[in-house]
N, C-alpha and C positions, 0 to 999 in steps of 0.2 A: 308799350302794351298792344299796339297792332301788330307789331314784330312778333309777339308771344302768341297772337291769335293766328297767326299765318302757317305756324309749324304742324306737325303730325301730331294729330290727338292723343294717340296712344303715348309717344313720346313725353308729353306734357303731364299724362296723367302717372306715368312711371316717376318723372321728374317730383312731382307733388308728393309722391308716396315716400320718396327718399329723402327729399327734404324734412318731412315729417319724421322719419325714422332717426335722421341724424341730429335733430333740433330737440325731440323728445327725450326726456328723462328714460333711463333704462327701466325704472320701477315701473313706469307707465306703459311698457311693452312687455305684454305677457306672452305673445309670441316666443322671446328669448328665453323664458322658461319652459314652455313646453315643447319647442320645436327639437331641442337637441335630444330629449328623453322620448322622442317619437318611436314607436315600434313600426319600421316601415314594413317588415315582412309580414306582419299578422294585422295591421291595422289600415293599411293604405288601399287594400282591395274592397274594404267595409267603406271607407270614406268615398271611394270612386263611384261605387255602386250608388249609395246614399245621395250623392251629389247630381248623378243622371237622373235618378227618379225625382227630385226635388225640383231641377232644372224643366223636368216635362210638365211638372205642376206650376210652375211658377211663369212660364211663358204665357199661357192664357190668362193667368190671373193678372200678371203685369199688364197686360193690354187692357185688360177691364178695369184695374185701378186707374190706369191712365184716364180713361173714359170718364170715369168717377169723379177725377178731379176737375175734369173740364179742359184738358190739354191733350194733344197727339197721343195716340196710344202708344207710341214707340217710347215716350218718356217714362212710362212703365218699367220697361226694359232696361231704361239707363239707371232707373233708380235701384235696380237688381244687380247692377254691375258695380256702380262707382262706390257708394256706401258701403256694401258688404266687403269690398276689398279694402277699405280702410278699416272694417271691423275685424278682419283678419289678424291684424297685427294688434290692435287694441282691445279687443273683445275678451271677456272671461270665461263667457259660456261655451262649452263643447257642442251644444246642441241648438242654439239658437238660430233660427232661419231669418236673418234680417232683410229688409228690403220694403217693397211696396204692401201695405197692409190694410184691409178694407175699412177698419173702423177710422184710423187715421185719415185715409183718403177720402173718405167723405167728409171728414172736419174740414180738409184743406179745399175740398170742392164747395163746401158750403161759403167758407170765407170768400174764395174768389169769386162767386155766383153774387153775393151782397156787394163786393167792391165794383165788380165790371158792369153790372145790369144797369142800364141806362133807364128803363122803363121800371119804375118801384111799384106802382099799385095803378090798376086802372078802376075808376070809381063806378061799378056797376053791381048788382045783384050778385052775379057770379062771384066776383072777387070778394066780397064781404063774406060768402060763404067758404071759399075755396083757398084764401089767401091770396098773395100776390102772385100774377102771372106773367111770366117771362116772354118777352115779345121778341127780344132780340140775343142771340147768342154771343157770350162773350168774345172778345177777339184773341185769337189763339197766341199770339206774341204776348200781349199783355198777361194773360193767363200764365203764361210760362214766367214770366218776370216776376208775377205775384207769388206763383208756388214755389219759385227758388228763391224770394226774400222770405217767406216764410220757413222754408226749411233753414236759411241760415239763421234766422233768431230764434227757431226752436233750440238748434246746436247751440247757440249762445247762451241760451236758459240753462239747457243742460249742462254745458263745462262749467259754468258759473255755481251752479248748484252742487257739482261734482267738487270743486275747489273748495267748497263750504262744508263739504261732508255731508250734504242733505240727504244723501242715500241712507243715513240714519233714520231719516223719518218713514222710510220704506216700512219700517217694523209696524207703524200704526197702519197700513194698508192689509188688512185681513185677507184670507182667501175668499171669504163670502163677500166682502167688499168689493173685491176684484172682479170677482164671478158676476155679482149683480151689475157692475158697470159693462162689463162685456156683454152680457145677455141681454140689457137694455141697448146697447149700442148696435147690438145684432139685430135687433127690431127695426131701428133706423135704417139700416144698412137694406134690410129687406123690403123696406118700404120705399126706399130710394131706386130700388131696381124694378119697381111695378111698371114703371112706364116703359123702359127699354123692353122687358120681358112680354108685356101686352101690348104694345103699341100704342097706349093711351096717352094722349098730349095733354101738355099743361098740367101736370101733378104737383100739386104744391108743395112748398119747402117742407120737409119733415122735421126739422131743426128746430122750427117756431115752437113756442110754449105751448102746449096741449095740440100740437099739429096732428098727432095720428089720430086722435078724437075726430078732429075737424075733417081729416082727409076722408076716414070710414064714412061718417055721415055725411060728408058732400057726395061722395061717389054714389051712394045709394039713393039719396035724393034725387040727383041729377038723373039716374038710371029710370026712376020710377016717373020722373016728369017728362021724358024726351025719349025713353026707350032707346037710347044710343047704342048703336052696335060697332062692334070693334073693326078698327081698319087694318086688314091684313098686309098692307105693303110691308116689306122685309127690308131692315136696314142692315147695311154691312160696315164693316170698320171702314174701308176704304183706301186710298193710297197711304203708303208708309215709306219713307225715305229711309234708304240703307246708310248705316254708318252713323258717327256719333256728333252731336253739335259741338263746335269749337268751345272752349271755356269761356265765360263772361262773368260780369260784376252785376249782380242784380241792381236794380233801379230802387235805392233806396228813399226817393221821392215819396213813396207809398208806406213808409214805415208806420206812420200814425195811423193807418188804417187798420193794420195787421197785426200790431204789437202786442195787444190784449190776448187774440186769438192765438198768437203764436206761443203765448206763455202757458194758455190751456192746453193747446195741443202737445207742447213740450211734457206737461205733467201726465196726460193721458198715454202718450207714446212710451213714456217711461214705466209708468204704471203698469201697462199689459205687458210690455218687454219683461220688466223685472219679474213678474208673476210667473210667467213661462220659463225665464232663467232659473228662478228658485226653484220651480217645480222640478225641472232637470237635475239641477244642482243637488237638491235633497235626495231624489232617487239615485244618482250615480257618486253621491260624497264628494262634493267638490265645493270650493268656495267662489264666488263672484264679487265684481265691483264694477258697474255698468255705467254710472253717471258720464265719466269721461269718454269712454268708447262711444257710446251713444251718439254724445254731443259734438264730439269731433267728426264722426261719419257725418252728419247731417252738414255742419259747415262746408266740409270739402266736397260734399255732393252738392250743395246748392249753387257751385260755381259750374255746373254742368247740366243745368235744368232740371235737377232731380227735385221730387217733392218729398215732403218729409214722410217717413215710415215708421217702422219697427219690427217686431218681431210677428209672424203670421203662427196663429193657432195651430192650424192644420200641418203646415211645413215643419214646425218643431216637433209635433208630435210623431211625425212619419219620419225625421230625421232620428229620434230616439228609437222608435221601433226598429228601423233598418240597422241599428248598431253603430251610427256614426261615431268616432270616436275624437275627433277634433274639428277645427274650424278649416281642414283642408278639404273637406265637403263642401264648404263655401266656394274655396278657390275653385273647385270642379264646377260649381254653378256658374261661377263668374266666367269662366271661360267657354263655356256652352252659349252662355246668353252674349257674349262679344261675337260668336259664329253667327248668331241669329241677327243680332243688329248689323253687322257688317255684309253677310250674304243673304240670309234666309227670311229676313223680314218682309220684303213684298209680297211673300207666298201668302201672308195671312191677308191680303187685300180683300177678299170675298167671304172672309169669317164674319156670319152674322153676329150682330151686337146682341141678339136674343140669347145666343149661347153664352156670350161672356157674361151677361148678367145672370144667368142660371148657374154659371161657374162660382160666381161671386157668393151666390145664395147658399149653394151646396157646400162651399169652404167653411161657412158659419155653422154648419149642423151640429158642432158640438156644443155650440153656445146656446143653440136653440133647446137642446135637451136637458141644460140647467135649470130651466123654467120648469120642467116636470119633476128634475130632481130635488127641486126645492121641498116637495111635500114629504120627502123623506128626511130632510134637514130638520122640518118641524119637530119630527119625533125625536132626533138626536138632539138638538140645541135650540131652545125657542128664542134665544137671545141673537144666537148667529142667524137664525131664519129672518127675523125682523131687520137684521143689517143687510142682508141680502135683498130683502123686500123693500125696504125703504130705497136703497140705491137704484134697484131696480126700476121702480115706481117713478123717482125723480128723473131718471134718464129717460124714461120712456114719454111722460107726460110733460117735461120741459125741455130740457135738452142735456146733453153730455156734460158740458162744464158744470152747469148749476147741479146737475144730479151726481156728480162726483162731490162735489162740494157739500151736498145734503148728506151723502154717505159717510164722509168723514167726519162731519160734526155729530151725527148719529151714532157712530160708532165710538167716538170720544165719551158722549152722553152715558154710553152704557157702561163704560169703565166707571165713570163717576157714581152712576146708579148702584153699580154692583158693589163697590166699596162701602156704599150706605145700606146694603143689604147684607152685611158681612155677617158671618156666622160665628157664634161665641158659644163656649162651653165651659163646664167645671170639668177638672181632670184628676184621675185618681191613678194611683201607682199600681201596676201589674205585679202580682205577689212573685217574690224571688227576683225580681230586678229593679234597676234604678230608673226604668221608662215610666212615664206619664202619658196616658192617652185618656181621651175623652171617655167620660164615664157612660154617656148615651150611645156611644159607638163600639166601646169594647165592654163585654160581658164581664169580663175578669178585673176591670180596672176597679179599683178599692179606694174609697176616700178616706184620708187620714183624720183621725178624730181631731176636732177643733181647728181644723186647718183647710181651707178651700184653695185649689190652685186654679185660676182663671185664665183663659186664653181668648184673645180677640182675633180673630184670622182675617187683618185687612191692614194697611198702612193707616197710622193714627195721625189725621190731619184735620183741616178745619172742618171738612164736610162731615166728618163723622164722630167728633170729639164727644159731643153731647150724646150720640148714640151708644160710644163705648161707656160712657157712666151709667147709663139706663140699663145697658145690658150688664155691666157689673152688678147694678143692684138686683137685677131679675135672676141672674145665675147664681149669686151668694143669698137670695133670699132675703136682703136686708138693705131698706134704704135709710142710710143715716141721718139724712135732713128729718125724714117724716118721723125717725125715733125720737130725735131730739127734739121736735115740735111737740110730741106727745109728752116726754118727761118733763118739760116745760109747763105743759097745761097741767099734769099733775102737781107740780111744784106751786103753780100759780093756785089751783084750787086749795091746797093744803094751807098756803099763806092766808087765803082768803077765809078758810075755816078758822084757823089761830087767830086772825085779827079781830074776829068777834069775841074771843076769851080775854085777849090782852090788847086793848085799844091804845094803852098808852106808849108801846114801846116802838119806836120807828127805826126802820131798816135803812141802811144808806142806799143810796141810788146804783151805786156801783159793787152792789153786793156780790161777793163769790158763794155760790151755792155748792156745797159738798154732796155729790149724790154717790150713794153706796150701791155698786152692782156687784153680785155674786155672780161667779162664773159658773158654779156646779148647781147651787140650789138658792132660791131666795124666797124667802115667806113674808109675802105682803102683810102690812097691819091692816087693821080693820078701817082706818082714816085712810089709806092710799087707795088710790084709784086704780084697778087692775090694767095690767098693760097688755097689750094685744099681742098676737102670736109672733111678731116680729121681734119683740122684746124678749120674749121665751127664748127664739134662737140665738139673740144675742148672749144669752148665759153659757151655751155652748161655744160659740166662735170667739177665737182668740188671734187667729192670723188669717191673712189674705195673701196669696202669692200670685203676682201678675206675671206670666210666661209672655216675656218680650220678644221672644225669638221670632214670632210672626209678624212683627213691625219692621219691614224692610226700609221704611224713613218715617220720620216725624217732623212736624213742624211747630212752631211756637204754641199754637192751640192745643196741639196733641200734648206736647210738655204741660201746659197749663192743667190739662185734664187729668194726667198723671198726680200732677201735686194736689187738685183739689180731691181726687180719690182717696190719697195719702190723708189729708187734713180733716175731711169728713169722716172717715173711719176712726182715726186718732180720737175724734171728739166723743166716741162710745166705746173707748178703750179697746179698739182693733187694730194691730199693727199691720200693716201693708208693706210687704217685700215686693222688690224687683228682681227678676233674673233673666239671664241668656239674652241680655242687650247686644244688638249687633254693634259694629264700631261706628256707623253713621248715627246712630241712635245715641251712644254716649258721647260723641262728639256734640252732638245737639243739647244733653246735659251740661257739658262743660261751657258752651256758648252763652246759654242761657242761664238763669238763675235758679235754676231746680234745685242744686244743692244747697240753696239757701232755706228751702222749705223742706227738703226730704235729707236726711243724713246720709253720706256715702257707705255708711255700714250698712244700708238698708238695701245694696245692691250686691248681687250673687252671680257668680259667673254661671251656675248651674241650678236648677229646680232642687236637686238633691241637696246641695249645699243650703239653700235657702228652707227646704223642710227641716234640715237636722237642725239649723239655729232657730226655728220656730218652736220644735220640740224642746229644745234645752230650756228656752225661754218659759215653757208651761211647767217643766218640771221645776225650775226655779221658783216660779209663782205658787206652785204647789207646796213647796218646802217652807217658804215665807209665810204664806196665808192658811195653808192647810185647806182642807176640803169643805170645811163649814165656816172659814173666816171669810171675810168681806175684802175684797181687793178694790182699793178705792180710786174713783177715776172724777177729775174735777173738769167741770164743764162751766166754761165763763158764759154767764148768761147776760144779756143788755138788762140796762134798768127797765123794770117793769110797771112800777108805779111809784111817783114820788112820795105819795102818802102812805104807800103799803107798809104793813107792820111786820115785825121780825117773828120768826117763831120762838116761843118760850122756852122751848129746850136749848139748855145749856151747853148739851154737847153737839149743838149745830153750829155754833158760831166757831 
């Protein structure tokens, strides 16, 4: 290993890249796909100009982010060389400007600060107000070792998640969640730069829980109590060594201190990177797959003292606006940064740190505007606004890691809640067509006589199975259980009256009571109790058709809800058909015992077929019974009273 460390650094870097190129699967090297098709005549000059502009922006940013991490600023330049050079071969985004990034740099700096600070807390009144005070700067070499170790494990986590295809989880990271995360993190970045911009010393950690509030309160209180004035002493970057450090293996003895933080940094780094990559990919119409690229970039960069990074919002947007066509833009940036690292780095010795802090803050200006933009978001979508607000508030008041977790949990909760607020409607046919639309949404939609077509716009699963049944009752205007209960009450009262006349006749305990229901007209007798409006509606309704096309999936409780709907309406002589079931829904019916309760003949490919069958059955009933004849419907009622008496009418037996 010592011999390896004594050679030329650039040759070693090229050796590592070639080794990865040879050993990697070609499918993992997107450059093989886009480089042969590259239009050198039209696109090269655009990439060169974009690369020059981005490198001009990156140089002060890289120095500033190195200071944020707590290591010599030149390592921010190294981070913009090694990692992006690997990304050229493995990256799938044409416009992502990888390297050092403020939010990730701040998170890495917080971990290093906690790990290497020897003095944790000074027990005095000031510290109780202002959090812990740092009395000793971290050792530079140890800080470099820790930042490299963090970058290594960040890369390992991202590569492992990439092989597990965890990139599919990125679909749960909505734009509003990522914007809330980035805007909240930008507030922390701004607070972290107050000390350098103003010269105020001993600014407390802003990554602690509710740290922002305590910082503001402490500054105001201390100023009012002591009338503290600012020290105008100007701090500069200082000596910067030219060249690149020899590759080294990070000290893995500190793994236990940083492994949890490395995991959270890996997630945050990927979330922000993928959000920017998706933004440009959507605008310029190409596909991305970034887990492996970002992870490999971090692993290789960790051996050169680089810290974890990602994609910069400002640099990526500038790259897209300048018309960058490929990652050759990044190659131009790398070449310029190599020139700076090996020749011009000492020229930045007298650069004031205040200027670097201002550059960091200004680089985040797009994220600060998101806070004002949220007011417009509230008018457009209340749910998306609250996703943004909850994530932003969690990040600002607690920290980035927990704030991200809170945002993800809240976003998932909104998905569940919105499925429980599902819209349901009865549908009618558009005259002259076979299309069915919501009656309340289309004025020309006409309801078919005696038939209701019901639609429930949500997946049918355990969380909304009961809502489906209640919505069906409400939309059709009939609650079968309520009707059966009232009919049972009518029979009970009739039996009670008849038992007074004929006390000697005993009814069997499991008697089958035959109820006669007329679908067109019913003339209640004087002794019958009048049935409410629900029963009158029952006279007209013969069929309900459930449009299952809106069910993307269904679980066992959803299957049970459909079977219950069929059984409940069957009890009051209303037939329930099911139409337009998706493949996944039909498979669920096959795997469960659904067809033990509902005949397969009640399943239809289209709504038109179901309506045609319902109308055919209506015609058959009319021919058999006639408009004035009764259509019998048997309802099995449980034993009412063992001592109850039977009706005296012989026709009732």
